[in-house]
Phi, psi and omega in degrees: 000134180283166178300320178300316179294325176298315181296317178299315181297316179295319178299317179298316180298316180296319180296317180294319179295317179297318179298316179300316180296318181294323179295331177290324183274317184233081180297125182245130177285146187303324186250026178258150177238148179295152177296148179295150179293147178297147180292139178295147180271000000 
Protein backbone atom coordinates (compact mmCIF):
# COMPACT_ATOMS: atom_id res chain seq x y z
CA UNK A 1 0.00 0.00 0.00
CA UNK A 2 1.36 3.40 -0.92
CA UNK A 3 1.65 6.27 1.52
CA UNK A 4 -1.23 8.00 -0.31
CA UNK A 5 -3.46 4.95 0.17
CA UNK A 6 -2.47 4.81 3.85
CA UNK A 7 -3.54 8.42 4.29
CA UNK A 8 -6.87 7.76 2.55
CA UNK A 9 -7.55 4.68 4.69
CA UNK A 10 -6.72 6.55 7.91
CA UNK A 11 -8.86 9.51 6.87
CA UNK A 12 -11.79 7.19 6.16
CA UNK A 13 -11.41 5.52 9.56
CA UNK A 14 -11.33 8.85 11.38
CA UNK A 15 -14.37 10.08 9.44
CA UNK A 16 -16.34 6.92 10.26
CA UNK A 17 -15.38 7.11 13.93
CA UNK A 18 -16.35 10.79 14.06
CA UNK A 19 -19.69 10.04 12.39
CA UNK A 20 -20.45 7.30 14.95
CA UNK A 21 -19.60 9.66 17.82
CA UNK A 22 -21.73 12.46 16.37
CA UNK A 23 -24.70 10.12 15.92
CA UNK A 24 -24.51 9.31 19.64
CA UNK A 25 -24.61 13.01 20.53
CA UNK A 26 -26.91 14.29 17.77
CA UNK A 27 -29.16 11.53 16.48
CA UNK A 28 -30.23 12.55 12.97
CA UNK A 29 -33.17 11.01 11.21
CA UNK A 30 -32.32 9.86 7.67
CA UNK A 31 -34.67 12.20 5.79
CA UNK A 32 -34.48 15.35 7.85
CA UNK A 33 -32.72 18.46 6.77
CA UNK A 34 -31.47 21.24 9.01
CA UNK A 35 -33.59 24.36 9.17
CA UNK A 36 -32.43 27.12 6.86
CA UNK A 37 -30.22 29.75 8.40
CA UNK A 38 -32.01 32.96 9.34
CA UNK A 39 -31.85 35.68 6.71
CA UNK A 40 -29.26 38.36 7.45
CA UNK A 41 -30.67 41.69 8.60
